[in-house]
C-alpha positions in Angstrom: -8.7 -44.8 2.3 -5.5 -46.6 3.1 -3.8 -45.8 6.4 -0.1 -44.9 6.5 2.0 -45.1 9.6 3.1 -41.7 10.8 6.8 -42.6 10.7 6.5 -43.9 7.2 4.8 -40.7 6.0 7.4 -38.5 7.6 10.3 -40.5 6.2 8.8 -40.6 2.8 8.2 -36.9 2.8 11.7 -36.2 4.0 13.1 -38.4 1.3 11.1 -36.4 -1.3 12.5 -33.2 0.0 16.0 -34.5 0.0 15.6 -35.7 -3.5 14.3 -32.3 -4.5 17.7 -30.9 -3.5 17.1 -29.3 -0.1 19.9 -29.4 2.5 19.1 -31.6 5.5 18.3 -28.8 7.9 16.0 -27.1 5.4 14.3 -30.4 4.5 13.5 -30.9 8.2 12.2 -27.4 8.6 9.8 -27.8 5.7 8.8 -31.3 6.9 7.9 -29.8 10.3 5.6 -27.2 8.8 4.0 -29.8 6.4 3.4 -32.3 9.2 1.9 -29.6 11.5 -0.8 -29.1 8.8 -1.2 -32.8 8.0 -1.8 -33.8 11.5 -4.5 -31.2 11.9 -6.4 -32.1 8.7 -5.2 -28.8 7.2 -4.9 -28.9 3.4 -1.5 -27.2 3.6 0.2 -30.5 4.3 1.9 -33.3 2.3 -0.3 -32.5 -0.7 2.3 -29.7 -1.4 4.7 -32.4 -2.5 2.3 -33.6 -5.3 3.2 -32.8 -8.9 6.1 -30.3 -9.2 6.3 -30.4 -5.4 8.8 -28.1 -3.6 12.0 -28.2 -5.6 15.1 -26.5 -4.3 16.0 -23.4 -6.2 19.6 -23.9 -7.3 19.9 -20.1 -8.0 18.9 -19.1 -4.5 21.0 -16.5 -2.7 21.8 -16.5 1.0 18.9 -15.4 3.2 19.6 -11.9 4.6 18.1 -9.5 7.0 17.7 -6.1 5.3 16.3 -2.8 6.7 16.9 -3.8 10.3 15.7 -1.4 13.1 15.2 -1.6 16.8 11.6 -2.7 16.3 11.5 -4.3 12.8 13.3 -6.2 10.1 12.7 -7.2 6.5 14.0 -10.7 5.5 15.1 -11.2 1.9 14.6 -14.8 1.1 16.9 -14.9 -1.8 14.6 -17.3 -3.7 14.6 -19.9 -1.0 11.5 -22.0 0.1 9.2 -19.7 2.1 9.0 -22.1 5.0 12.7 -21.9 5.5 12.6 -18.1 5.2 9.7 -17.9 7.7 11.9 -19.8 10.3 14.4 -16.9 10.0 11.6 -14.4 10.2 10.0 -15.9 13.3 13.4 -16.2 15.0 14.1 -12.5 14.2 10.7 -11.4 15.5 11.1 -13.3 18.7 14.6 -11.8 19.3 13.4 -8.2 18.7 10.2 -8.6 20.7 12.0 -10.1 23.7 14.3 -7.1 23.7 11.8 -4.3 22.8 8.3 -5.6 23.7 7.0 -6.1 20.1 8.3 -6.5 16.6 7.2 -6.2 13.0 9.0 -8.5 10.5 8.2 -9.0 6.8 9.6 -11.3 4.1 10.2 -11.0 0.4 11.9 -13.0 -2.3 10.5 -16.5 -1.5 9.7 -19.0 -4.2 7.0 -21.1 -2.6 3.9 -20.9 -0.3 4.6 -20.4 3.4 2.4 -23.4 4.2 0.0 -23.3 7.2 0.7 -19.9 8.8 -0.8 -21.0 12.1 2.4 -22.9 12.6 4.3 -19.6 12.9 1.7 -18.0 15.1 1.8 -21.0 17.3 5.6 -20.8 17.6 5.3 -17.2 18.7 2.6 -18.0 21.2 4.6 -20.9 22.6 7.3 -18.4 23.3 4.9 -16.4 25.5 4.1 -13.7 23.0 1.0 -12.8 20.9 1.7 -13.5 17.2 -0.2 -12.1 14.2 0.8 -13.6 10.8 -0.5 -12.5 7.4 0.3 -13.8 3.9 -0.5 -12.9 0.3 -0.9 -15.3 -2.6 -1.4 -15.5 -6.3 -4.6 -14.2 -7.9 -7.1 -17.1 -7.3 -10.1 -15.4 -5.6 -13.0 -13.4 -7.2 -14.5 -10.3 -5.7 -18.0 -10.8 -4.4 -20.5 -10.6 -7.3 -17.8 -11.4 -9.9 -16.0 -14.5 -11.1 -12.7 -13.2 -12.3 -9.7 -14.2 -10.1 -8.5 -10.9 -8.7 -6.8 -11.4 -5.4 -5.3 -14.0 -3.2 -6.6 -16.5 -0.7 -4.6 -14.2 1.7 -4.7 -16.2 5.0 -4.4 -14.7 8.4 -3.5 -16.3 11.7 -3.0 -15.3 15.3 -1.6 -17.2 18.3 -2.2 -16.3 22.0 -0.3 -17.9 24.9 -2.4 -19.6 27.6 -1.7 -21.5 30.7 -1.4 -24.6 28.6 -1.3 -25.1 24.8 -1.4 -21.8 22.9 -4.7 -20.7 21.3 -4.1 -20.6 17.5 -6.5 -19.4 14.8 -5.7 -19.8 11.1 -7.9 -19.2 8.1 -7.8 -18.4 4.4 -9.9 -15.3 3.6 -11.6 -17.4 0.8 -14.3 -20.0 0.9 -11.7 -22.7 0.4 -7.9 -22.6 0.3 -6.3 -23.2 -3.2 -4.7 -26.3 -1.8 -8.1 -27.5 -0.7 -8.9 -27.7 -4.5 -5.6 -29.4 -5.2 -6.2 -31.9 -2.4 -9.7 -32.7 -3.6 -8.4 -33.1 -7.2 -5.7 -35.4 -6.1 -8.1 -37.5 -4.1 -10.7 -37.6 -6.9 -13.4 -36.1 -4.8 -15.9 -33.2 -5.2 -15.7 -29.9 -3.4 -18.7 -28.1 -1.9 -20.9 -26.5 -4.6 -20.8 -23.0 -3.2 -17.0 -22.3 -2.9 -15.8 -21.8 -6.4 -16.7 -21.0 -10.0 -15.6 -22.6 -13.3 -14.0 -20.5 -16.0 -17.4 -19.5 -17.3 -18.5 -18.2 -14.0 -20.8 -21.1 -13.1 -20.8 -22.6 -9.6 -18.9 -25.9 -9.7 -18.2 -28.9 -7.4 -15.4 -30.1 -9.7 -12.0 -29.1 -8.3 -10.3 -29.2 -11.7 -12.8 -26.8 -13.1 -12.4 -24.6 -10.0 -8.7 -24.4 -10.5 -9.3 -23.1 -14.0 -11.9 -20.6 -12.7 -12.0 -18.7 -9.4 -12.5 -19.3 -5.7 -15.2 -17.4 -3.9 -14.5 -15.0 -1.0 -15.8 -16.1 2.3 -18.8 -14.3 3.9 -20.1 -12.4 0.9 -19.1 -8.8 0.4 -17.8 -8.4 4.0 -15.5 -11.4 3.6 -14.3 -10.1 0.2 -13.4 -6.8 1.8 -11.4 -8.5 4.5 -9.7 -10.9 2.0 -8.7 -8.1 -0.4 -7.2 -6.0 2.3 -5.1 -8.7 4.0 -2.8 -9.4 1.1 -3.5 -6.7 -1.5 -2.0 -6.6 -4.0 -1.5 -10.3 -4.5 2.1 -11.3 -3.7 4.1 -14.5 -3.6 
């Protein structure tokens, strides 16, 4: 596998985001999230720029905070990239929590994946607060004992401040994240034989067949119960 200097990777990814139409500040926000994942071997990194990539939505409306309260807020993304919207959400959560002790902030109206949600939990923990982050997704995962894609990979993450670097936990509630399949397909490699089904419901180690089929939930019926409750119903 060829090695690419870190600066070259960053500048190339930034150029792709600029070419996709993102304003400079937004492009750098997205790049920061992608590189966080890339440098940790997380499959939510630069692979997201493959294929259609992350184009800017020319019809996007301004991001707005709706339903504000002393303890909560709902962020309307207006069709913007979810990583840009999540920056506003985390900033809002930190502002409320510093004033009130805790905060609950949700988002809607985004047009992409949020990327590695551990990034946001880590930001909160780095500010000295405990962060819990949950996300829904499209219907890619089968219920235990079935092979029809029914609910999302629905990741969850938490961040806890420590005396040094924050403790961050981030996982998809599926046997593999969808972008794990995309990454394997792009690299031309197989996936573990026990993480996905093809369209006929047969276990497969072919990521292309898995993308046409369904991902397994992690941990049998218990993991399926956790995954289906984190982001049910499936949401973008």
